[in-house]
C-alpha positions as CSV (number, residue, x, y, z in Angstrom):
1,M,-38.8,-6.2,-2.3
2,K,-40.8,-9.4,-1.2
3,I,-38.7,-12.5,-0.2
4,L,-40.1,-15.8,0.3
5,I,-38.1,-18.0,2.6
6,D,-38.6,-21.9,3.2
7,A,-38.5,-22.0,6.8
8,H,-39.6,-25.7,7.3
9,K,-36.6,-26.3,9.6
10,I,-37.7,-23.7,12.1
11,G,-39.6,-25.1,15.1
12,E,-38.7,-28.7,14.3
13,K,-36.0,-29.4,17.0
14,H,-33.6,-26.8,18.3
15,E,-30.4,-28.0,16.4
16,G,-27.5,-26.1,14.5
17,T,-29.2,-25.7,11.4
18,S,-32.3,-23.8,12.7
19,T,-29.9,-21.6,14.9
20,H,-27.6,-20.9,12.2
21,L,-30.6,-19.7,9.7
22,I,-32.2,-17.8,12.2
23,G,-29.1,-15.9,12.9
24,L,-28.6,-15.4,9.2
25,Y,-32.1,-14.3,8.5
26,R,-32.1,-11.9,11.6
27,A,-29.2,-10.1,10.2
28,L,-30.6,-9.8,6.7
29,M,-33.8,-8.4,8.3
30,G,-31.7,-6.0,10.1
31,L,-29.8,-4.9,7.0
32,K,-33.0,-4.5,5.1
33,P,-35.7,-3.2,7.1
34,D,-37.7,-2.2,4.2
35,W,-38.1,-5.7,2.8
36,V,-40.8,-7.6,3.3
37,F,-40.1,-11.3,4.6
38,V,-42.3,-14.2,4.1
39,F,-41.6,-17.2,6.2
40,V,-43.4,-20.6,5.2
41,G,-43.3,-23.6,7.4
42,P,-45.3,-25.9,9.2
43,F,-44.6,-24.1,12.8
44,K,-46.2,-20.6,12.6
45,A,-45.6,-19.9,16.2
46,A,-41.9,-21.0,16.3
47,M,-41.4,-18.6,13.1
48,Q,-43.1,-15.8,15.0
49,E,-41.0,-16.4,18.1
50,A,-37.9,-16.6,16.0
51,F,-38.6,-13.4,13.7
52,G,-41.0,-11.4,15.4
53,T,-44.3,-9.7,14.2
54,G,-42.9,-6.7,12.7
55,D,-44.6,-5.0,9.7
56,N,-41.8,-6.6,7.8
57,C,-42.6,-10.3,8.5
58,Q,-45.3,-12.3,7.1
59,Y,-45.9,-16.1,8.0
60,I,-47.6,-18.7,5.9
61,T,-48.1,-22.2,7.5
62,L,-47.6,-25.0,5.0
63,S,-47.2,-28.5,6.2
64,T,-46.3,-30.8,3.3
65,P,-45.0,-34.0,4.4
66,N,-43.2,-34.6,0.8
67,K,-40.3,-32.2,0.5
68,F,-40.5,-32.8,-3.2
69,R,-44.0,-31.7,-3.5
70,R,-42.9,-28.5,-1.3
71,L,-39.9,-27.7,-3.5
72,L,-41.4,-28.3,-6.9
73,W,-44.9,-27.4,-6.4
74,D,-46.3,-25.6,-3.1
75,L,-43.5,-23.1,-3.0
76,P,-43.3,-22.0,-6.7
77,Q,-47.2,-21.8,-6.4
78,L,-46.8,-19.4,-3.2
79,M,-44.3,-17.3,-5.3
80,R,-46.6,-16.7,-7.9
81,R,-49.2,-15.0,-5.4
């Protein structure tokens, strides 16, 4: 199974939200090592540092300043690929 994850908060600034999300996604990756996780966000290096570069991780850099465009257009377009 392939999972697309909106990771726009990862790498912004280190706060509770990103720490919590990193912990949740790492736990899910440990439970489902056969799934492919596609992380989408503006900071590819930060996402790679948080989740690693394993075979089950893919990264897409997406810097959309408008959150509505990201949620209503960009992410749905990526899901169709």
